Structures are given as C-alpha cells and as structure tokens.
C-alpha positions in Angstrom: -63.7 -23.6 -62.2 -61.5 -25.4 -59.6 -58.6 -27.5 -60.6 -58.8 -31.3 -60.2 -55.5 -32.8 -59.2 -55.3 -36.5 -58.6 -52.5 -38.6 -57.1 -52.3 -41.9 -55.4 -52.0 -40.5 -51.9 -52.8 -37.0 -50.6 -51.1 -35.7 -47.5 -52.4 -32.6 -45.9 -49.5 -31.2 -43.8 -45.7 -30.9 -44.4 -44.3 -31.5 -40.9 -42.7 -34.6 -39.4 -45.8 -36.9 -39.6 -46.7 -35.9 -43.2 -43.2 -36.1 -44.6 -42.5 -39.4 -42.8 -45.6 -40.9 -44.4 -44.7 -39.4 -47.8 -41.2 -40.7 -47.8 -42.3 -44.2 -46.8 -44.9 -44.3 -49.6 -43.1 -42.6 -52.5 -41.0 -45.5 -53.8 -44.2 -47.1 -54.8 -46.9 -44.4 -55.1 -47.4 -40.9 -56.4 -47.8 -38.6 -53.4 -49.0 -35.0 -53.1 -48.1 -33.0 -50.0 -50.0 -29.8 -49.3 -48.4 -27.2 -47.0 -50.5 -24.5 -45.5 -47.8 -21.9 -46.0 -44.1 -22.5 -46.5 -42.7 -25.9 -46.0 -41.0 -25.0 -42.8 -43.8 -23.1 -41.0 -45.4 -25.9 -39.0 -44.9 -27.1 -35.5 -42.0 -29.5 -36.3 -39.6 -26.8 -37.2 -40.3 -25.0 -33.9 -39.6 -28.0 -31.7 -36.6 -27.2 -29.5 -36.3 -30.2 -27.1 -35.8 -33.5 -28.8 -37.1 -37.0 -29.3 -37.6 -39.6 -26.5 -36.1 -43.1 -27.0 -34.6 -45.8 -24.9 -30.9 -45.5 -25.8 -29.0 -45.4 -22.5 -27.6 -48.4 -20.6 -29.9 -49.2 -17.7 -32.9 -47.6 -19.4 -35.7 -50.0 -20.5 -38.8 -49.9 -22.7 -40.8 -50.7 -19.6 -39.4 -47.6 -17.8 -40.3 -45.4 -20.8 -43.8 -46.9 -21.0 -44.3 -46.4 -17.3 -43.2 -42.8 -17.4 -45.6 -42.2 -20.3 -48.5 -43.8 -18.4 -47.8 -41.8 -15.2 -47.6 -38.5 -17.1 -50.8 -39.4 -19.0 -52.6 -39.9 -15.6 -53.5 -43.5 -16.5 -55.7 -42.5 -19.5 -53.2 -43.7 -22.1 -53.8 -46.9 -24.2 -51.1 -49.1 -23.0 -50.9 -51.1 -26.2 -50.3 -47.9 -28.2 -47.7 -46.7 -25.7 -45.8 -50.0 -26.1 -46.1 -49.8 -29.8 -44.6 -46.3 -30.0 -41.9 -46.8 -27.3 -40.7 -50.1 -28.8 -40.4 -48.5 -32.2 -38.5 -45.4 -31.0 -34.9 -46.6 -31.3 -35.4 -47.7 -34.9 -37.1 -44.4 -35.8 -34.1 -42.5 -34.4 -31.7 -44.7 -36.4 -33.6 -43.9 -39.6 -33.5 -40.2 -38.9 -29.7 -40.4 -38.4 -29.4 -42.3 -41.7 -31.4 -39.5 -43.3 -28.8 -37.0 -42.1 -30.2 -35.6 -38.9 -27.0 -34.4 -37.0 -27.9 -35.5 -33.5 -25.7 -33.8 -30.8 -22.7 -36.0 -29.8 -21.7 -36.4 -26.1 -19.1 -34.1 -24.6 -16.6 -35.5 -22.2 -18.0 -38.3 -20.1 -21.6 -37.1 -20.3 -23.8 -39.5 -22.2 -21.0 -41.8 -23.2 -22.5 -44.8 -21.5 -25.6 -44.8 -23.6 -26.0 -45.6 -27.4 -22.4 -46.5 -27.8 -21.4 -42.9 -27.1 -22.9 -41.8 -30.4 -25.3 -39.1 -29.2 -25.7 -36.9 -26.1 -28.9 -37.7 -24.2 -30.6 -35.1 -22.1 -33.4 -35.5 -19.6 -36.8 -33.8 -19.4 -39.7 -33.5 -16.9 -41.5 -36.8 -16.2 -38.6 -39.0 -17.6 -36.8 -41.3 -15.1 -33.7 -41.6 -17.4 -31.7 -39.6 -19.8 -33.4 -40.6 -23.1 -33.8 -37.4 -25.1 -31.8 -37.4 -28.3 -31.5 -33.9 -29.7 -29.8 -31.5 -32.1 -28.6 -28.9 -29.5 -31.9 -26.9 -28.8 -33.2 -26.9 -32.4 -34.1 -30.5 -32.9 -37.3 -29.8 -34.8 -35.6 -27.6 -37.3 -32.9 -30.1 -38.1 -35.4 -33.0 -38.4 -37.7 -30.9 -40.7 -34.7 -29.9 -42.8 -33.6 -33.5 -43.3 -37.1 -34.7 -44.1 -37.8 -31.8 -46.4 -34.6 -32.2 -48.4 -35.4 -35.9 -48.9 -39.0 -35.2 -50.0 -38.1 -32.4 -52.4 -35.5 -34.7 -54.0 -37.9 -37.6 -54.5 -39.4 -37.7 -58.0 -42.7 -39.3 -56.8 -43.4 -36.5 -54.2 -45.1 -33.3 -55.3 -44.8 -30.6 -52.7 -47.4 -27.8 -53.0 -47.0 -24.8 -50.7 -49.5 -22.1 -49.7 -52.6 -24.4 -49.8 -55.2 -23.9 -47.0 -57.4 -26.9 -46.8 -61.1 -26.0 -46.5 -63.0 -29.3 -46.2 -62.5 -32.9 -47.0 -64.0 -34.1 -50.3 -66.3 -37.0 -49.3 -68.9 -39.2 -50.8 -71.5 -36.4 -50.5 -69.4 -34.5 -53.1 -69.5 -37.3 -55.6 -71.3 -37.0 -58.9 -73.9 -38.4 -58.2 -74.2 -38.0 -54.5 -73.4 -40.9 -52.2 -73.8 -41.4 -48.5 -71.0 -43.9 -48.2 -68.8 -41.6 -46.0 -65.6 -42.2 -48.1 -62.9 -39.5 -48.2 -61.5 -38.8 -51.6 -59.2 -35.8 -50.9 -59.9 -32.2 -50.1 -60.8 -28.7 -51.3 -58.1 -26.1 -50.6 -57.6 -22.4 -51.3 -54.4 -21.3 -53.0 -53.0 -18.4 -51.1 -51.3 -17.0 -54.2 -54.2 -17.1 -56.6 -57.2 -17.1 -54.2 -58.7 -20.0 -56.2 -60.2 -23.1 -54.6 -58.6 -26.2 -56.0 -59.7 -29.9 -55.7 -57.1 -32.5 -54.8 -58.2 -36.2 -55.0 -56.6 -39.4 -54.1 -57.3 -43.0 -53.1 -56.0 -42.3 -49.6 -55.9 -39.0 -47.7 -53.6 -38.4 -44.7 -54.3 -35.7 -42.1 -51.0 -34.4 -40.7 -52.2 -30.8 -40.0 -51.1 -30.4 -36.4 -53.0 -29.2 -33.4 -55.3 -26.4 -32.3 -53.1 -24.2 -30.2 -54.1 -20.9 -31.7 -57.5 -21.2 -30.0 -55.7 -19.7 -27.1 -54.5 -16.1 -26.6 -51.0 -17.3 -25.5 -49.6 -20.2 -27.3 -46.2 -21.5 -28.5 -47.9 -23.0 -31.5 -47.2 -21.6 -35.0 -49.8 -19.2 -36.4 -51.3 -22.0 -38.7 -52.2 -24.2 -35.7 -55.9 -23.5 -36.0 -57.3 -27.0 -35.6 -57.9 -27.4 -39.4 -57.6 -31.2 -39.6 -59.6 -31.8 -36.5 -62.4 -29.5 -37.6 -62.5 -31.0 -41.2 -62.6 -34.5 -39.9 -65.4 -33.7 -37.5 -67.5 -32.0 -40.2 -66.9 -35.1 -42.4 -68.2 -37.4 -39.7 -65.2 -38.7 -37.8 -65.2 -39.0 -34.0 -63.0 -36.7 -31.9 -61.7 -37.5 -28.4 -60.0 -35.9 -25.4 -60.0 -32.3 -26.6 -60.1 -31.0 -23.1 -56.5 -32.0 -22.6 -54.7 -28.9 -23.9 -51.1 -28.9 -22.6 -49.7 -25.7 -21.4 -45.9 -25.4 -21.6 -44.7 -24.1 -18.2 -42.0 -21.9 -19.6 -42.7 -19.4 -22.4 -40.6 -16.2 -22.5 -42.4 -13.3 -20.9 -41.6 -10.3 -23.2 -43.8 -7.5 -24.5 -42.1 -7.4 -27.9 -41.5 -11.1 -28.6 -44.5 -13.4 -28.4 -44.6 -17.2 -28.1 -40.8 -17.9 -27.7 -40.5 -21.2 -26.0 -37.8 -22.0 -23.4 -37.3 -25.7 -23.8 -38.0 -28.3 -21.1 -34.4 -29.3 -21.3 -33.3 -26.2 -19.5 -35.0 -27.6 -16.4 -33.7 -31.0 -17.3 -30.2 -29.7 -17.1 -30.6 -28.1 -13.7 -32.7 -24.9 -14.2 -34.6 -23.8 -11.2 -38.0 -22.0 -11.0 -37.9 -19.0 -8.6 -40.1 -16.3 -7.2 -38.7 -13.0 -8.7 -38.6 -10.9 -5.6 -37.4 -13.4 -3.0 -35.5 -16.0 -5.2 -37.5 -18.8 -3.5 -37.4 -22.1 -5.4 -41.0 -23.1 -5.2 -41.4 -26.3 -7.2 -40.3 -28.5 -4.2 -43.3 -27.1 -2.4 -45.6 -28.8 -5.0 -43.9 -32.0 -6.0 -41.0 -34.2 -4.9 -39.7 -34.2 -8.5 -39.5 -30.4 -8.3 -38.7 -28.9 -11.8 -38.7 -32.4 -13.3 -42.3 -33.0 -12.5 -44.6 -33.5 -15.6 -45.7 -30.3 -17.4 -49.2 -30.2 -16.1 -48.0 -30.0 -12.5 -45.3 -27.5 -13.3 -47.7 -25.3 -15.3 -50.3 -25.3 -12.5 -47.7 -24.5 -9.9 -46.5 -21.5 -11.9 -50.1 -20.4 -12.5 -50.8 -20.7 -8.8 -47.8 -18.6 -7.7 -48.5 -15.9 -10.3 -52.1 -15.6 -9.2 -51.3 -15.9 -5.5 -48.7 -13.2 -5.5 -50.0 -11.0 -8.3 -47.0 -11.6 -10.5 -46.6 -11.1 -14.2 -44.1 -14.0 -14.4 -41.7 -16.2 -12.5 -38.0 -16.8 -13.1 -36.3 -19.8 -14.7 -32.6 -19.7 -13.6 -29.8 -21.9 -14.9 -27.0 -19.3 -14.2 -25.6 -21.5 -11.5 -24.3 -23.9 -14.2 -21.0 -23.4 -16.0 -21.5 -20.7 -18.7 -19.8 -22.8 -21.3 -22.1 -25.7 -20.6 -25.2 -23.5 -20.9 -24.1 -21.9 -24.2 -23.1 -25.3 -25.7 -26.4 -27.0 -24.8 -28.7 -24.1 -25.6 -27.1 -22.0 -28.3 -30.3 -21.0 -30.1 -32.0 -19.8 -26.9 -28.9 -18.2 -25.6 -28.4 -16.1 -28.8 -32.1 -15.1 -29.0 -32.2 -14.0 -25.3 -28.9 -12.1 -25.7 -30.5 -10.1 -28.5 -33.2 -9.2 -26.0 -30.8 -8.2 -23.3 -31.0 -11.3 -21.2 -27.8 -13.3 -20.6 -29.0 -16.7 -19.3 -25.5 -17.6 -18.1 -25.7 -14.6 -15.6 -29.3 -13.9 -15.0 -32.7 -15.6 -14.8 -35.3 -15.7 -17.6 -38.8 -14.4 -17.0 -41.3 -17.1 -18.0 -45.1 -17.8 -18.0 -47.1 -20.8 -19.1 -48.6 -20.9 -22.6 -50.7 -23.4 -24.6 -48.3 -25.8 -26.2 -49.8 -29.1 -27.4 -53.2 -30.6 -28.3 -53.3 -34.1 -26.6 -56.7 -34.9 -28.1 -57.9 -35.1 -31.7 -59.3 -37.3 -34.4 -59.5 -40.9 -33.1 -57.2 -43.3 -34.9 -56.3 -46.9 -34.5 -52.7 -48.3 -34.5 -52.6 -48.1 -38.3 -53.5 -44.4 -38.2 -57.0 -45.1 -39.6 -59.9 -42.8 -38.7 -63.6 -43.7 -38.7 -63.9 -42.7 -42.4 -62.8 -45.0 -45.2 -59.8 -43.6 -47.1 -58.9 -41.1 -44.3 -55.8 -41.5 -42.1 -54.3 -39.2 -39.5 -50.9 -38.9 -37.8 -49.3 -36.6 -35.3 -50.8 -33.8 -33.2 -54.1 -33.9 -35.2 -54.8 -37.4 -34.0 -55.8 -39.1 -30.7 -53.9 -42.4 -30.8 -54.0 -43.2 -27.1 -50.3 -42.4 -26.7 -50.6 -39.2 -24.6 -53.6 -39.9 -22.4 -54.4 -36.9 -20.2 -51.0 -35.3 -20.5 -48.2 -35.7 -23.1 -44.8 -36.8 -21.7 -42.1 -34.4 -22.9 -40.5 -35.3 -26.3 -43.0 -38.1 -27.1 -44.7 -35.9 -29.7 -42.1 -35.9 -32.5 -41.6 -39.6 -31.8 -45.3 -40.2 -32.4 -45.0 -38.4 -35.7 -42.3 -40.8 -37.0 -43.9 -44.0 -35.7 -47.4 -43.2 -36.9 -46.2 -41.7 -40.2 -44.6 -45.0 -40.9 -47.6 -47.0 -39.7 -50.0 -45.1 -42.0 -47.7 -45.6 -45.0 -47.4 -49.3 -44.1 -51.2 -49.8 -43.9 -51.9 -47.9 -47.2 -49.3 -50.0 -49.0 -50.6 -53.3 -47.5 -54.2 -52.5 -48.4 -53.7 -50.7 -51.6 -55.7 -53.1 -53.7 -58.7 -52.5 -51.4 -58.6 -48.7 -51.9 -60.8 -47.8 -54.8 -59.9 -44.9 -57.2 -61.7 -41.7 -56.6 -65.0 -41.2 -58.6 -65.8 -37.9 -60.2 -66.1 -35.2 -57.6 -68.0 -31.9 -57.9 -65.8 -28.8 -58.3 -66.0 -26.1 -55.7 -69.1 -23.9 -56.2 -68.9 -20.2 -55.4 -71.6 -19.0 -57.8 -73.9 -17.7 -55.0 -71.3 -15.8 -52.9 -69.6 -12.4 -53.2 -66.4 -10.9 -52.0 -66.5 -9.7 -48.4 -66.5 -6.1 -47.5 -66.3 -6.8 -43.7 -63.0 -8.4 -43.0 -62.9 -6.7 -39.6 -65.6 -9.3 -38.5 -63.0 -12.1 -38.9 -60.4 -10.3 -36.9 -62.8 -9.3 -34.1 -64.2 -12.9 -33.8 -60.7 -14.4 -33.9 -59.6 -12.2 -31.0 -62.7 -12.8 -29.0 -62.4 -16.6 -29.3 -58.7 -16.7 -28.2 -59.4 -14.4 -25.3 -62.4 -16.2 -23.7 -60.7 -19.5 -24.3 -57.7 -18.3 -22.3 -59.8 -16.8 -19.5 -62.5 -19.5 -19.2 -60.9 -22.7 -20.6 -57.3 -22.3 -19.4 -55.0 -24.1 -16.9 -57.6 -24.0 -14.1 -61.3 -24.2 -15.0 -64.7 -24.1 -13.4 -68.0 -25.3 -14.7 -69.4 -21.7 -14.8 -66.5 -20.5 -16.9 -66.9 -23.4 -19.3 -70.6 -22.7 -19.7 -69.8 -19.0 -20.3 -67.4 -20.1 -23.1 -70.0 -22.4 -24.5 -72.6 -19.5 -24.6 -70.1 -17.3 -26.5 -69.4 -20.1 -29.0 -73.0 -20.7 -29.7 -73.5 -17.1 -30.5 -70.5 -16.9 -32.7 -71.4 -20.1 -34.6 -74.5 -18.4 -36.1 -72.5 -15.3 -37.0 -69.6 -17.3 -38.6 -72.0 -19.7 -40.4 -73.9 -16.7 -41.9 -70.6 -15.0 -43.0 -69.3 -18.3 -44.5 -72.5 -18.8 -46.4 -72.5 -15.4 -48.0 -68.9 -14.6 -48.9 -66.1 -16.1 -50.9 -63.7 -18.1 -48.7 -60.4 -16.6 -47.8 -57.6 -18.2 -45.7 -58.6 -16.1 -42.7 -62.2 -17.1 -42.9 -61.2 -20.8 -43.2 -59.1 -20.5 -40.1 -61.8 -18.6 -38.2 -64.3 -21.3 -39.0 -61.9 -24.1 -37.9 -60.8 -22.2 -34.8 -64.4 -21.8 -33.6 -65.1 -25.5 -34.3 -62.0 -26.5 -32.3 -63.0 -24.3 -29.4 -66.4 -25.9 -29.3 -64.9 -29.4 -29.2 -62.6 -28.4 -26.4 -65.4 -26.9 -24.3 -67.8 -29.8 -25.0 -65.1 -32.3 -23.8 -64.2 -30.2 -20.8 -67.9 -30.0 -19.7 -68.3 -33.8 -20.0 -65.4 -34.6 -17.8 -66.6 -34.5 -14.2 -63.2 -34.9 -12.6 -59.7 -33.4 -12.6 -57.1 -35.5 -14.5 -53.8 -34.6 -16.1 -54.1 -31.4 -18.0 -57.8 -30.9 -17.2 -58.3 -29.3 -13.8 -61.8 -28.3 -12.8 -62.0 -26.6 -9.4 -65.6 -27.9 -9.1 -64.4 -31.5 -9.5 -60.9 -31.5 -7.9 -60.6 -35.2 -7.4 -59.7 -37.9 -10.0 -62.3 -40.6 -10.7 -61.4 -44.2 -10.0 -62.1 -45.1 -13.6 -60.1 -43.6 -16.5 -62.3 -43.0 -19.5 -61.8 -41.1 -22.7 -64.1 -38.3 -23.6 -65.5 -39.3 -27.1 -67.6 -37.0 -29.2 -69.6 -38.4 -32.1 -70.9 -36.2 -34.9 -74.7 -36.1 -35.2 
C-alpha cells in the first residue's frame, strides 16, 4: 500500500521557484519539497547567464518593462511585467543576503551602477546593462545558496528521487467528490519503485518546462512537461504552449550534447559568423545585430544553416582581450578547452536548440491556477510575463518574484484552505510489470524527432498537422501501455512528454499568424490584435 505523507504545503520541484516558495513559508508552516532526482538536477542549476534587474544609473523600470514587452511581441500582460520588474531589485538583494556571491565589477566597468557592488552585463533585447551574475554559472550559485538554506531549515523536508505521476484531486477523495480541489500528488520513488501519496492543504507546481519534447534542447533530462501535463489532466487551463524558445547558441559537438553558450558572450561583444567566409551575418537581419532578441537570432542562424547547407555557424569573441574572456566566462572557457576549443583564440561552433517553455499553466499574480489549492511558479506557469518570447534573464527573476507571491498568498489565505480529506491510495492491483520497455524508448525518440522536424523554429500548417496525426496514434498506444503495466519513471515521463507535445501542437495550429517564437510560413504576418492561445480541458 502507498505511503500517506501529509504536510501543510507540498512543493513539487526543487529549483529556484520551489525553494523560494519553501523558504518564504517555512517559518510558519511545515513544507515538503519533492525533487524529481537529485536536488541540483533541475533547470536552475544549469542557468549560466544571470538575473535581470534595474540596478544601473540611468536605467529605469519603464525601460526594463518596455524591453520585456518588445521581446514578447506585445503579448505580455503589462501589469504582470510591471509587477515582476518592480520587485526585481529587492529579489536580488534578498539573494545577496542569502549568500549568493554575485560578481563584483572590475576596473571601471559597472562601477556606476548599484553603488559599485556588482558587475552588470548586457544580453540580447536589453537596452541597458542590467544582468547581475555569478561569472557564467549564476544558476548553480543561486541553487546552492537556496538549497543550503532549505536543508538547514527544520520545517522543510526535502525528498529526492520522487517522480510525480498525477495530482491528487477531489475525484480521489473517499468518497468521490467533483469539487476540483487539489490535495497533493501521487509520486513514484525511484529508489524503491513504490508509489507514495503526499497530501497538503496547498500544492505548488514548480516543475519546470517541457524542453525534452525536442530532439535538441539545453533543458535538463527531467524537463518533460510533468507539471503542465498533470495540471491539464486535473482540469487546469494551459496557454501559449506554441511559444517554445530556441536558444541561438548551443555548442555543436558530436560527443557533448546540450552544452549552452550563454547569451552574455554576445552581450560582451561576440560575433556570429559564417564559417567559410567569416561574414558577420546578424546585421543583415536586424539593426541590433547579435543583441537582437533570441527569436530573431535563432531564426537568422536557422536561415543561414539551411540556405548554405551548414552544420553550424561560428560564435567568435576571440577579438576581445583573452584575460577579459577568461575572467567573464571561466566555466565555458574551461569546458571548451577540454574539448580542444580555445575561445580566446578561435570561434565556437554553435547551433540553435530548444531552451525555454514560455507557455504553461495559467496563473494569476498570486500564482493561483484554476484549481483550488493548486499554485504554480516558474517555467511551468504562464503568468503573462514572457508573452510570445522570453527576454533574456527574466526567467530566474520570475522564479523568485512568483515564489514569494505564492508563499505570500498561501500565508494570507491559510484559514480558508481546508485540511485534506482521506484520499484513496494508489491502486495497482490490476496491472503487471512490463516486459516491453523498448516501447517507451522507441516512442520517446519518435516524439522528440518529429517535434524537432515539424514543430521547430520555422513551421508550416502541413508539418503541424503531420505532428498532430503522429500524436493521435501514439496517444492510443501510450494509454494502452499505461493502463496495463506498473508505472515506472520512464513511463511517467513518456506520458507527460506526449501530453506536452499535444498541447504545443494544438496551440500552434490555433495561432493563424507569426508572432515572437511562433513562425508559421503559411501565416508570415503578425495580426493586429495580440491574443493568448488558451486551451481548456474538456
């Protein structure tokens, strides 16, 4: 029989959003945090670039807001953008107090801003230097500080290796109820193979995005859209899933997959070049050249690769002083050197790769979803911040601001959150162990490949319809498999991956225009009216 573990608040996900919420709740409540694998395996720890905030003299909230709106192709919710941007400096200050060792300025560079405390870099789409960072490993430093604080707090219980299967809702109550309330989740323990039930008055989804629906992605291996798929199956609306951001510069290497070359390399003067000729091509596409928003840069690279039959383009910062390059990008420099590439002397081969999920579970400014008792924060959510394209380094910022917002609302409304009723344990009395694990691997590979080929940087209606046909066929196969065999982490991820792919394709087919990250060659123009693509469960 499954374990029943009850706390005040259950947080699914151990990255920046989840741990921020946990730390803001733990002084008053008992909090359980479920990690899908180890505590450092999520997207936060992989984030190289930094966190955007208005900290420089001459920069303004209005400028950061406008840059975000422009990058988001006008689809952002302005009130949400204002909310996040205006709370950014305070969030950075709290991280510094937590012990995040933000990089200090060197020489005169960056001294004018923030009292000379931190070096500020600039990334694509930003009109000012406003990216505070820890060299080129900001996410790791932030994750380390948050995790140390969470592990040290007596009211936070950290549980690793728990793969969430489904939300526990009113329909799992004893007796059944159709109220739609969320009371926690069922999760499979990787170490024991047992399904455990975790219940709480409030549940927070902080599970990250759905990057692994694509063949090439910078996302960690656990980014299979779990929270989005679980919320959808439970009855929450999902929005704007067509806006999958492709990072322009992922290392092209046959032996090393998914190694990101941070946006800041371009922000500090890196040029994108055609390998054979050395032609700097970005000025041909946009006046901002390499500092254009990511969707423009990714499409330009994709265009040149396809036009010239290339495997990659070059990103070159070797014209900068070698000491400057090593000091600003020590992690990338060391990793590339191990692969025989000296970025101070030679260009880096790069290709675009899926990087960020701009859509997700719809939330309000308190992080509330459509379902009572369920909140969401970070990449799993669609808050209105990113619109049709995320502005660089706004994603970690969203995690901190919304992690705090969720905690604040739960604390404020605690007396209105009822305790969980008796919930039925997980039932596996009618299933057996699988003897066809190869089916999971085959279907996983097929999904990622047709999503890359048909639902990538440039799309057509015919390609999207082909993807939809494949999804419909696989849905029957996966549902039959899921119904007959005991759940495993791989099966859970396959089910969620397919659900996420379906939501992406449905949203993409509904949008009859090209806007931001969604470019459909059949509808190349942008509509006059900016509208979200909202999907409602049947």
